[in-house]
C-alpha positions as semicolon CSV with decimal commas, in nm:
position;residue;x (nm);y (nm);z (nm)
1;X;-0,032;-0,031;0,026
2;X;0,260;0,239;0,109
3;X;0,465;0,170;-0,213
4;X;0,167;0,230;-0,497
5;X;0,102;0,565;-0,268
6;X;0,458;0,674;-0,360
7;X;0,358;0,544;-0,680
8;X;0,034;0,791;-0,700
9;X;0,170;1,091;-0,527
10;X;0,560;1,096;-0,782
11;X;0,303;1,021;-1,043
12;X;0,040;1,315;-0,982
13;X;0,188;1,510;-0,745
14;X;0,520;1,590;-0,720
15;X;0,691;1,521;-1,055
16;X;0,380;1,759;-1,240
17;X;0,444;2,059;-0,990
18;X;0,821;2,060;-1,078
19;X;0,764;2,036;-1,421
20;X;0,461;2,383;-1,400
21;X;0,587;2,740;-1,320
22;X;0,576;2,732;-0,989
23;X;0,866;2,515;-1,009
24;X;1,064;2,624;-1,282
25;X;1,072;2,968;-1,083
26;X;1,187;2,781;-0,777
27;X;1,468;2,572;-0,932
28;X;1,612;2,887;-1,066
29;X;1,622;3,048;-0,668
30;X;1,728;2,801;-0,541
31;X;2,019;2,788;-0,842
32;X;2,046;3,201;-0,840
33;X;2,098;3,215;-0,415
34;X;2,341;2,877;-0,434
35;X;2,551;3,101;-0,638
36;X;2,480;3,409;-0,457
37;X;2,564;3,222;-0,105
38;X;2,862;3,061;-0,281
39;X;3,035;3,333;-0,357
40;X;2,993;3,544;-0,039
41;X;2,982;3,336;0,198
42;X;3,029;3,570;0,418
43;X;2,693;3,651;0,377
44;X;2,563;3,317;0,569
45;X;2,615;3,336;0,937
46;X;2,990;3,240;1,119
47;X;2,825;2,948;1,316
48;X;2,743;2,768;0,953
49;X;3,028;2,911;0,793
50;X;3,317;2,639;0,899
51;X;3,042;2,357;0,741
52;X;3,224;2,251;0,453
53;X;2,801;2,261;0,284
54;X;2,807;2,567;0,409
55;X;2,640;2,727;0,114
56;X;2,397;2,384;0,089
57;X;2,279;2,423;0,472
58;X;2,199;2,749;0,450
59;X;1,939;2,727;0,210
60;X;1,839;2,361;0,315
61;X;1,779;2,629;0,641
62;X;1,516;2,893;0,506
63;X;1,180;2,832;0,495
64;X;1,018;2,920;0,180
65;X;0,875;3,277;0,292
66;X;1,256;3,387;0,392
67;X;1,315;3,183;0,076
68;X;1,136;3,401;-0,180
69;X;1,237;3,725;-0,033
70;X;1,628;3,686;-0,052
71;X;1,603;3,504;-0,387
72;X;1,384;3,873;-0,444
73;X;1,644;4,084;-0,292
74;X;1,912;3,955;-0,514
75;X;1,709;3,955;-0,778
76;X;1,378;4,157;-0,838
77;X;1,137;3,967;-0,970
78;X;1,244;3,688;-1,002
79;X;0,954;3,522;-0,766
80;X;0,688;3,702;-1,012
81;X;0,520;3,368;-0,991
82;X;0,520;3,338;-0,584
83;X;0,368;3,769;-0,572
84;X;0,073;3,606;-0,320
85;X;0,285;3,409;-0,076
86;X;0,508;3,753;-0,101
87;X;0,168;3,984;0,058
């Protein structure tokens, strides 16, 4: 039953969402955040900077809203499809 549900979720929920406008925008934002923090490691909190995966861990620890706002501050307009979240 668990495997059937898992297959259904990937087929009907996860994969279609990833291919949509929001999914593509989210991918662009994650790439932007990675490039920005990788080139500006001083922007990562000092307590996380020494870790080997500090950029990845910093982004992974962001809430959705924080990540959207951070991406918007770097490249205004990148999160336009998430406008309803930013209000």
